[in-house]
LUMGU-791243 format. One line per 8 residues: number of its first residue (from 1); their letters; for each residue x, y, z of C-alpha. Coordinates in nm, 3 decimals, padded with zeros to 5 digits, always signed. Last residue first. Example, Ala and Ser with C-alpha at 12.3 -4.5 7.8 and 13.67 -1.06 7.14 Angstrom:
<nodes>
2	SA	+01.367 -00.106 +00.714  +01.230 -00.450 +00.780
</nodes>
This chain:
<nodes>
306	RNRAREAM	-05.096 +10.963 +08.807  -05.167 +11.234 +09.054  -04.994 +11.516 +08.918  -05.100 +11.456 +08.541  -05.417 +11.418 +08.661  -05.366 +11.778 +08.848  -05.232 +11.921 +08.528  -05.520 +11.806 +08.312
298	RQRVEEEV	-05.768 +11.992 +08.573  -05.610 +12.298 +08.581  -05.568 +12.298 +08.212  -05.908 +12.262 +08.152  -06.024 +12.528 +08.423  -05.785 +12.738 +08.209  -05.974 +12.744 +07.896  -06.315 +12.745 +08.059
290	WEEFLERA	-06.213 +13.078 +08.233  -06.072 +13.206 +07.886  -06.393 +13.115 +07.734  -06.617 +13.317 +08.016  -06.351 +13.588 +07.944  -06.446 +13.594 +07.600  -06.818 +13.566 +07.655  -06.817 +13.865 +07.879
282	MHQAMEDD	-06.678 +14.039 +07.579  -06.886 +13.938 +07.336  -07.188 +14.025 +07.560  -07.063 +14.375 +07.632  -07.036 +14.407 +07.218  -07.373 +14.345 +07.187  -07.478 +14.574 +07.444  -07.218 +14.847 +07.320
274	FSASHLRE	-06.936 +14.955 +07.390  -06.781 +15.048 +07.074  -06.529 +14.956 +06.777  -06.428 +15.251 +06.570  -06.495 +15.146 +06.229  -06.262 +15.317 +05.978  -06.352 +15.339 +05.634  -06.223 +15.434 +05.281
266	LRVVLWWQ	-05.823 +15.492 +05.374  -05.625 +15.502 +05.084  -05.246 +15.358 +05.052  -04.973 +15.318 +04.802  -04.727 +15.050 +04.875  -04.347 +14.980 +04.792  -04.265 +14.632 +04.883  -03.952 +14.443 +04.995
258	EIAIPAQL	-04.006 +14.529 +05.341  -04.239 +14.817 +05.391  -04.186 +15.105 +05.206  -04.452 +15.383 +05.167  -04.587 +15.559 +04.911  -04.767 +15.874 +04.972  -05.108 +15.821 +05.103  -05.413 +15.909 +04.975
250	EGPRSTRL	-05.698 +16.011 +05.160  -06.044 +15.930 +05.140  -06.126 +15.863 +05.494  -05.882 +16.060 +05.717  -05.551 +15.916 +05.832  -05.409 +15.871 +06.135  -05.505 +15.527 +06.194  -05.438 +15.435 +05.867
242	REALTPHA	-05.114 +15.537 +05.876  -05.041 +15.316 +06.199  -05.186 +15.029 +06.037  -04.928 +15.055 +05.764  -04.651 +15.061 +05.997  -04.727 +14.798 +06.217  -04.828 +14.542 +05.908  -05.229 +14.508 +05.903
234	QLLPVPGV	-05.406 +14.262 +06.118  -05.413 +14.552 +06.394  -05.681 +14.768 +06.212  -05.901 +14.453 +06.231  -06.048 +14.379 +05.888  -06.332 +14.523 +05.661  -06.131 +14.478 +05.442  -05.868 +14.495 +05.166
226	IGRTAQEP	-06.014 +14.687 +04.830  -05.736 +14.692 +04.547  -05.942 +14.554 +04.263  -06.039 +14.247 +04.473  -05.810 +13.974 +04.275  -05.518 +14.226 +04.286  -05.583 +14.258 +04.666  -05.383 +13.932 +04.665
218	GKSYTAAL	-05.067 +14.097 +04.646  -04.874 +14.219 +04.299  -05.072 +14.502 +04.189  -05.023 +14.650 +03.875  -05.332 +14.576 +03.642  -05.607 +14.510 +03.946  -05.433 +14.815 +04.172  -05.432 +15.041 +03.862
210	EAFDAEGE	-05.816 +14.990 +03.777  -05.923 +15.042 +04.160  -05.710 +15.347 +04.213  -05.860 +15.528 +03.905  -05.622 +15.731 +03.679  -05.566 +16.084 +03.596  -05.713 +16.222 +03.858  -05.429 +16.423 +03.990
202	AIRLYLER	-05.384 +16.170 +04.331  -05.418 +15.899 +04.149  -05.149 +15.924 +03.863  -04.910 +16.075 +04.119  -04.919 +15.732 +04.356  -04.887 +15.525 +04.009  -04.586 +15.737 +03.934  -04.428 +15.674 +04.267
194	ALSADEVR	-04.502 +15.357 +04.317  -04.339 +15.256 +03.986  -04.014 +15.451 +04.088  -04.053 +15.290 +04.401  -04.050 +14.915 +04.227  -04.159 +14.592 +04.440  -04.504 +14.688 +04.333  -04.813 +14.714 +04.616
186	LLSYIVQD	-05.167 +14.872 +04.586  -05.406 +14.901 +04.834  -05.766 +15.041 +04.911  -05.891 +15.020 +05.253  -06.138 +14.900 +05.466  -06.082 +14.922 +05.842  -06.181 +14.762 +06.170  -06.157 +14.884 +06.533
178	LQPKRALF	-06.162 +14.544 +06.765  -05.796 +14.495 +06.802  -05.694 +14.836 +06.919  -06.030 +14.769 +07.121  -05.906 +14.512 +07.314  -05.779 +14.671 +07.623  -06.065 +14.901 +07.679  -06.292 +14.615 +07.582
170	RQEARHSF	-06.149 +14.424 +07.876  -06.256 +14.683 +08.082  -06.591 +14.707 +07.988  -06.628 +14.358 +07.991  -06.533 +14.322 +08.388  -06.854 +14.358 +08.542  -07.055 +14.136 +08.285  -06.851 +13.790 +08.377
162	HAECHRQI	-07.025 +13.608 +08.671  -07.416 +13.708 +08.599  -07.404 +13.799 +08.205  -07.172 +13.522 +08.149  -07.390 +13.279 +08.308  -07.704 +13.387 +08.133  -07.515 +13.376 +07.797  -07.406 +13.016 +07.883
154	RVPLEAQW	-07.764 +12.957 +07.993  -07.893 +13.089 +07.608  -07.663 +12.879 +07.447  -07.724 +12.576 +07.635  -08.125 +12.590 +07.584  -08.122 +12.326 +07.285  -07.849 +12.086 +07.392  -08.037 +12.055 +07.736
146	TAEAESLD	-08.397 +12.013 +07.553  -08.210 +11.762 +07.318  -08.096 +11.584 +07.645  -08.466 +11.614 +07.808  -08.597 +11.456 +07.489  -08.390 +11.156 +07.506  -08.113 +11.120 +07.247  -07.965 +10.824 +07.029
138	RSALHAQL	-07.856 +11.045 +06.783  -08.064 +10.862 +06.475  -08.354 +10.827 +06.741  -08.394 +11.173 +06.852  -08.342 +11.310 +06.475  -08.620 +11.070 +06.391  -08.871 +11.150 +06.666  -08.824 +11.525 +06.600
130	QEASRIGH	-08.920 +11.443 +06.236  -09.196 +11.298 +06.314  -09.322 +11.576 +06.566  -09.252 +11.840 +06.311  -09.086 +12.089 +06.156  -08.710 +11.988 +06.244  -08.445 +12.152 +06.000  -08.154 +12.116 +06.242
122	RRAWAQQA	-08.110 +12.445 +06.300  -08.462 +12.544 +06.293  -08.537 +12.315 +06.581  -08.296 +12.432 +06.760  -08.399 +12.805 +06.746  -08.738 +12.677 +06.848  -08.610 +12.531 +07.144  -08.419 +12.813 +07.276
114	QTREEENL	-08.749 +13.038 +07.194  -08.952 +12.826 +07.387  -08.691 +12.822 +07.668  -08.659 +13.171 +07.688  -09.053 +13.244 +07.690  -09.084 +12.991 +07.966  -08.812 +13.145 +08.213  -08.447 +12.985 +08.187
106	RVERIAEA	-08.274 +12.823 +08.447  -07.878 +12.843 +08.532  -07.803 +12.622 +08.820  -07.589 +12.364 +08.634  -07.424 +12.642 +08.401  -07.089 +12.611 +08.554  -07.096 +12.231 +08.575  -07.213 +12.174 +08.206
98	IVTQRLLP	-06.925 +12.410 +08.069  -06.650 +12.244 +08.278  -06.816 +11.891 +08.117  -06.775 +12.028 +07.755  -06.443 +12.117 +07.785  -06.380 +11.806 +07.937  -06.545 +11.606 +07.644  -06.346 +11.838 +07.402
90	LLLEHRAL	-06.000 +11.792 +07.525  -06.055 +11.415 +07.575  -06.195 +11.371 +07.202  -05.865 +11.391 +07.038  -05.876 +11.013 +06.897  -05.586 +10.921 +07.083  -05.711 +11.113 +07.402  -06.048 +10.961 +07.434
82	ARWTPESL	-05.872 +10.608 +07.340  -05.638 +10.688 +07.673  -05.940 +10.771 +07.895  -06.142 +10.452 +07.791  -05.855 +10.236 +07.865  -05.732 +10.412 +08.185  -06.091 +10.354 +08.302  -06.319 +10.662 +08.366
74	EQLAIEPP	-06.425 +10.754 +08.723  -06.245 +11.061 +08.747  -06.420 +11.200 +08.414  -06.779 +11.138 +08.637  -06.990 +11.190 +08.287  -07.241 +11.429 +08.324  -07.653 +11.354 +08.447  -07.905 +11.494 +08.220
66	DPPLPQPD	-08.033 +11.816 +08.392  -08.277 +11.835 +08.658  -08.664 +11.846 +08.558  -08.849 +12.186 +08.580  -09.049 +12.200 +08.899  -09.445 +12.202 +08.740  -09.666 +12.474 +08.655  -10.026 +12.446 +08.761
58	PAPAATAV	-10.207 +12.267 +08.468  -10.357 +12.494 +08.174  -10.712 +12.433 +08.103  -10.743 +12.182 +07.827  -10.641 +12.260 +07.492  -10.891 +12.137 +07.166  -10.877 +12.444 +06.973  -10.534 +12.556 +07.113
50	ALATDASP	-10.413 +12.204 +06.986  -10.544 +12.240 +06.656  -10.475 +12.564 +06.575  -10.090 +12.473 +06.649  -10.116 +12.143 +06.477  -10.240 +12.349 +06.147  -09.956 +12.613 +06.184  -09.969 +12.942 +06.350
42	LGRASFPD	-09.770 +13.198 +06.164  -09.596 +13.420 +06.472  -09.249 +13.346 +06.358  -09.200 +13.111 +06.626  -09.475 +12.936 +06.568  -09.375 +12.876 +06.211  -09.093 +12.715 +06.355  -09.260 +12.449 +06.522
34	LRLSIDRD	-09.042 +12.339 +06.826  -09.285 +12.411 +07.106  -09.559 +12.270 +06.885  -09.372 +11.960 +06.848  -09.287 +11.933 +07.218  -09.650 +11.986 +07.356  -09.770 +11.679 +07.106  -09.483 +11.445 +07.303
26	VPRRSGST	-09.243 +11.227 +07.138  -09.135 +10.907 +07.233  -08.824 +10.804 +07.234  -08.789 +10.407 +07.249  -09.102 +10.353 +06.975  -09.257 +09.995 +06.982  -09.568 +10.185 +06.986  -09.561 +10.528 +06.976
18	RVNSLRGL	-09.713 +10.625 +06.647  -09.745 +10.976 +06.627  -10.081 +11.156 +06.561  -10.033 +11.321 +06.896  -10.182 +11.408 +07.218  -10.420 +11.113 +07.278  -10.099 +10.853 +07.236  -09.901 +11.098 +07.448
10	EQLPRDPD	-10.126 +11.052 +07.699  -10.122 +10.687 +07.683  -09.762 +10.700 +07.641  -09.741 +10.852 +07.976  -09.524 +11.140 +08.059  -09.189 +11.111 +08.193  -09.010 +11.259 +07.885  -09.190 +11.584 +07.938
2	WM	-09.085 +11.897 +07.718  -09.277 +12.196 +07.849
</nodes>
């Protein structure tokens, strides 16, 4: 466990990191928990040493409280204005709302270990010395670094507890936006040319990709006509409807859309399904919407009270 309150004498015994004069002592237990090799089941030399010399595990202690959050209502007007001027006010308010929401979420020991190891890998931390340098360069305490590391998992747990019951309903409402397609596209401005190219493809005289690379006037020319995977609703409504009702491999006769004539062939339609990953995604979307609404309400309340 990360324990920023452990005495320096014990830290000196457990770690080869010099603690003399250091503002942010690093616990050997922390460096082991952050060891990316142990996360993959590959023991490091430090891990092997720690296991060989480990004392019996003490009784589990209560988890320390989260680091205190800033009281936004107590900010001075100059500070508030400076945050707003540098576009830091809304991000700060948003993160404060999130911190308040997940305050009561606590992870088990395995979740904490995995979260902290993932955090270490993201930051390229492979030793206690690197952890020490990272904390010092950002003026972070170990408790604050722990909070950062565990935040994504705590948000996920909060979403599961408070928003998962609405996830399927949201999925059904959003499904048309979540379905994805890959299709071949060739666009030209001349109707007769579009018809000629369509017939050449349909009769097997020419390859769609080669004609798209030669004749197409849109960005799909660079990809030899291939578009996607993209959300189905990203396409023009007329084109989206054609793709939705097509079978993979079916070539569509030229379609007039605005100033273009399109020749289209559906390659693959991926219909979104409501699995565990999608359920988590929908719950997270609902949480993000709730956070944004909370921020709007707090900003509106401040405006009313000024």
